[in-house]
C-alpha positions in Angstrom: 0.1 0.1 0.0 1.3 3.5 -0.8 1.4 6.4 1.5 -1.1 8.2 -0.7 -3.6 5.3 -0.6 -3.0 5.1 3.4 -3.8 8.9 3.6 -7.0 8.4 1.5 -8.0 5.8 4.0 -7.1 7.8 7.1 -9.0 10.8 5.6 -11.9 8.5 5.2 -11.6 7.4 8.8 -11.5 10.9 10.1 -14.8 11.8 8.1 -16.4 8.5 9.7 -15.4 9.4 13.2 -16.8 12.9 12.5 -20.2 11.6 11.7 -20.3 9.1 14.3 -19.5 11.9 17.1 -21.0 14.9 15.6 -23.9 13.1 14.1 -25.3 12.6 17.6 -24.5 16.4 18.5 -26.6 17.2 15.2 -29.6 14.9 16.5 -29.7 16.5 19.9 -29.8 20.0 18.4 -32.9 18.6 16.1 -34.4 17.1 19.2 -34.9 20.4 21.0 -37.8 20.9 18.8 -38.9 17.5 17.9 -38.7 16.1 21.3 -38.7 18.8 24.1 -41.8 20.5 25.3 -40.6 23.6 27.0 -37.1 25.5 27.6 -36.2 23.4 30.6 -36.3 20.4 28.4 -34.5 22.2 25.7 -31.6 23.4 28.0 -31.5 19.9 29.3 -31.1 18.4 25.9 -28.5 21.0 24.9 -26.5 20.2 28.1 -26.1 16.7 27.3 -23.4 17.7 24.3 -22.1 20.8 26.3 -18.8 19.1 27.2 -18.4 17.4 23.7 -19.5 19.3 20.7 -16.7 21.3 20.0 -14.2 18.5 20.5 -16.4 16.6 18.2 -16.1 19.2 15.5 -12.5 19.3 15.3 -12.4 15.6 13.6 -14.0 17.6 10.6 -11.1 20.2 10.7 -8.6 17.4 10.9 -9.9 15.6 8.1 -10.0 19.0 6.0 -6.5 19.5 7.2 -5.3 16.1 6.3 -6.9 16.3 2.9 -5.0 19.7 2.2 -1.8 18.4 3.4 -1.8 14.7 1.9 -4.0 15.3 -1.2 -3.8 18.9 -2.0 -5.3 18.5 -5.5 -8.5 16.8 -4.0 -8.8 19.7 -1.6 -8.5 22.4 -4.2 -10.9 20.8 -6.6 -13.5 19.7 -4.0 -13.6 23.0 -2.1 -13.4 25.3 -5.1 -16.2 23.3 -6.9 -18.5 23.4 -3.8 -17.6 26.7 -2.3 -21.2 27.7 -1.9 -22.1 24.6 -0.1 -19.3 24.5 2.1 -19.9 28.2 3.1 -23.5 27.1 4.2 -22.1 24.3 6.4 -19.8 26.6 7.9 -22.7 29.3 8.6 -24.7 26.3 10.2 -21.8 25.4 12.3 -21.0 29.1 13.7 -25.0 29.4 14.3 -24.8 26.4 16.4 -21.4 27.2 18.1 -22.5 30.8 19.1 -26.1 29.7 20.3 -24.6 27.7 23.2 -23.0 31.1 24.9 -25.9 33.5 23.7 -28.7 31.2 24.9 -26.9 30.9 28.1 -26.8 34.7 28.5 -29.9 35.7 27.1 -32.1 37.6 29.6 -35.4 37.4 28.2 -37.6 34.6 27.2 -37.5 35.7 23.7 -33.9 35.9 23.5 -33.4 32.5 24.9 -36.1 31.1 22.4 -34.3 32.7 19.3 -31.0 31.1 20.2 -32.7 28.0 20.7 -34.1 28.1 17.1 -30.7 29.0 16.0 -29.3 25.9 17.6 -32.0 23.9 16.1 -31.2 25.6 12.6 -27.3 25.1 13.1 -27.9 21.4 13.8 -29.9 20.7 10.6 -27.9 22.6 7.9 -24.5 21.0 8.2 -25.4 17.4 7.9 -27.9 18.1 5.1 -25.3 20.0 2.9 -22.4 17.8 3.7 -24.2 15.1 2.6 -25.5 16.9 -0.6 -21.7 17.5 -1.3 -20.6 13.9 -0.8 -23.6 12.4 -3.0 -23.2 14.9 -5.7 -19.5 14.2 -5.9 -19.7 10.8 -6.4 -22.0 10.9 -9.3 -19.4 12.9 -11.5 -19.3 16.5 -12.2 -17.9 18.5 -15.1 -14.1 19.0 -14.7 -11.2 20.2 -16.9 -7.9 18.3 -17.6 -6.4 20.5 -14.8 -9.0 19.2 -12.2 -10.9 22.3 -12.0 -14.5 21.5 -11.1 -17.6 23.0 -12.6 -20.6 21.7 -11.0 -23.9 23.1 -12.2 -27.0 23.5 -10.1 -28.3 20.2 -11.3 -25.1 18.6 -10.6 -25.5 19.5 -7.0 -29.4 19.2 -6.5 -30.6 16.1 -7.9 -32.6 13.3 -6.6 -29.7 11.5 -5.2 -28.1 14.1 -3.6 -31.4 15.6 -1.9 -32.2 12.0 -0.7 -28.7 11.7 0.7 -29.2 15.1 2.5 -32.5 14.2 3.9 -31.0 10.6 4.9 -28.1 12.3 6.6 -30.5 14.4 8.7 -32.6 11.6 9.7 -29.8 9.1 10.7 -28.4 12.2 12.9 -31.9 12.6 14.4 -32.0 8.9 15.3 -28.5 8.8 16.7 -28.9 12.0 18.7 -32.2 10.5 20.4 -30.3 7.3 21.1 -27.5 9.5 22.8 -30.2 11.4 24.8 -31.4 8.1 26.2 -27.8 7.6 27.4 -27.6 10.8 29.1 -31.1 12.1 30.1 -33.3 10.7 33.1 -37.1 10.8 33.1 -39.8 11.4 30.7 -37.5 12.8 27.9 -35.7 9.4 27.8 -39.0 7.4 27.2 -40.0 10.1 24.8 -36.9 9.7 22.8 -37.2 6.1 22.7 -41.0 6.1 21.5 -40.0 8.8 18.7 -37.4 6.5 17.5 -39.7 3.5 17.3 -41.7 5.7 14.8 -38.5 7.0 12.9 -36.9 3.8 12.4 -39.3 2.2 9.7 -39.0 5.5 7.9 -35.3 5.2 8.0 -35.5 1.5 6.7 -37.6 2.9 3.9 -35.3 5.8 3.1 -32.2 3.4 3.1 -33.7 1.3 0.3 -34.5 4.4 -1.8 -30.8 5.5 -1.0 -29.3 2.1 -2.2 -31.6 1.9 -5.4 -30.3 5.6 -6.3 -26.6 4.8 -5.4 -27.0 1.8 -7.8 -28.5 3.5 -10.5 -26.8 6.9 -10.5 -23.2 6.0 -9.5 -20.7 3.5 -10.7 -20.2 2.0 -7.3 -21.8 -1.4 -8.3 -20.3 -1.6 -11.6 -16.5 -1.0 -10.5 -16.7 -2.6 -6.9 -19.9 -4.7 -6.8 -19.1 -6.9 -4.0 -17.6 -4.6 -1.6 -20.4 -2.0 -2.5 -23.0 -4.7 -1.6 -21.5 -5.7 1.6 -21.0 -2.3 2.8 -24.9 -1.4 2.0 -25.9 -4.5 3.7 -23.8 -3.4 6.6 -25.5 0.0 7.0 -28.8 -1.7 7.2 -27.6 -4.4 9.6 -26.2 -1.5 11.9 -29.6 0.2 11.7 -31.4 -3.0 12.5 -29.1 -3.4 15.6 -30.2 0.2 16.7 -34.0 -0.7 16.3 -33.4 -3.6 18.4 -31.9 -1.6 21.1 -34.7 0.8 20.9 -37.3 -2.1 21.0 -35.6 -3.9 23.7 -34.6 -0.6 25.6 -30.9 -1.3 25.3 -29.4 2.2 24.9 -25.9 1.1 24.2 -26.8 -1.2 21.5 -29.2 1.7 19.9 -26.2 4.2 20.1 -23.7 1.9 18.7 -26.1 0.7 15.9 -26.9 4.3 14.7 -23.3 5.6 14.9 -22.0 2.7 13.0 -24.6 3.1 10.4 -23.7 6.8 9.9 -20.0 5.9 9.7 -20.4 3.2 7.2 -22.1 5.6 4.7 -18.8 7.2 4.4 -17.0 3.8 4.0 -19.5 3.1 1.2 -18.7 6.5 -0.5 -14.8 6.0 0.0 -14.9 2.5 -1.3 -16.8 3.7 -4.3 -14.5 6.7 -5.1 -11.1 4.4 -4.8 -8.7 4.8 -6.6 -10.3 8.1 -7.5 -10.7 11.3 -5.2 -12.9 13.0 -7.8 -15.1 11.8 -10.5 -15.4 13.7 -13.6 -18.3 13.3 -16.2 -15.4 12.7 -18.7 -13.6 9.9 -17.0 -10.3 11.1 -18.5 -10.5 14.0 -16.3 -11.2 12.4 -12.9 -8.4 12.8 -10.5 -6.9 9.6 -9.1 -5.2 9.3 -5.5 -1.6 9.1 -6.9 -2.3 12.4 -9.0 -3.6 14.3 -6.1 -0.9 13.3 -3.6 1.7 15.5 -2.1 5.6 14.4 -2.2 6.4 11.1 -0.5 8.6 13.2 1.7 5.9 15.2 2.9 3.6 12.0 3.4 6.3 10.2 5.2 6.7 13.2 7.7 3.0 13.3 8.1 2.5 9.6 8.6 5.3 9.8 11.5 3.3 12.7 13.3 -0.1 10.8 12.8 1.3 7.7 14.4 2.4 9.8 17.5 -0.6 12.3 17.8 -3.7 10.2 16.8 -3.3 7.6 19.9 -2.8 10.6 22.3 -5.9 12.2 20.8 -8.0 9.2 20.9 -6.8 8.3 24.8 -8.0 12.1 25.4 -11.2 11.6 23.9 -11.9 8.5 25.8 -11.1 10.2 28.9 -13.2 13.2 28.4 -16.2 11.0 27.6 -15.6 9.1 30.5 -16.0 12.1 32.7 -19.7 12.7 31.7 -21.6 9.4 31.9 -24.1 10.3 34.6 -27.7 11.1 33.8 -29.1 14.3 33.7 -32.4 15.1 35.5 -33.9 18.0 33.5 -36.6 19.3 36.1 -34.1 19.1 39.1 -31.2 20.3 37.4 -29.0 17.6 38.9 -27.1 14.7 37.7 -28.1 11.2 39.0 -25.1 9.1 40.0 
């Protein structure tokens, strides 16, 4: 395996970790309107991710930084071609980020409600547009021989990209509700379970539609049939695991299942992309991993640094999550030990 291929896999892993961790953050934000009945419950729901959301977001920054340093041609083509959508993702992340502090310091009920709506909007916008970008990219877009991307409106906004965006939002909501069941005590926990009992059948239907569209509108099953089929089945199996956890009231199984289903979507997309990083409507203009890669010396240095820092970061994340495992009681504003 070449270092450029290794970094392609590592970038995919970083995106998968981001969706697993930030996916439930987005879902928790959506749950402030779909689940909570008043500001006390919304504040309690928001507090479940208070210690984690900014750390979880760094995985997206790290993935982008790794792409820039290891496969710079991919970074340049992707971010220039989808500049407007990435800007919308950034606006959503900013809205959600500032809403924590502004809601906390708002002195009126109207002000608190305004920033809670900002928190809700900032939790829907990023997963929707990120999934739109990914699902548009893998269908193939107009590119020239230099790697410059010129996606048209309908290259970006089409049936597969919209279904992918909606599926990303729905998966994140389901994942967030499963996280709430782990962290909240009382009626909210029960309502989260009941809502997921409704959402999972809808999710299964959406996954069938998504799989059919991927089959029809990408070359994944033409070029990598068996691996694409296996990964698609794994997405469904992990979703079934999450649904089993909901039906049997096993929060851990539910959370693991929904998180892994989200992560496997990234695995499916990266598996289908390989050995390309950008797919052009003219196959001769597609960018391959080997063409997008930085110099071998740079990749070697980056690999050494990653081998040192990644385990340290992983240990820190495990430690930080272990500190916040107690359930929150919304009405009493206390933590149950």
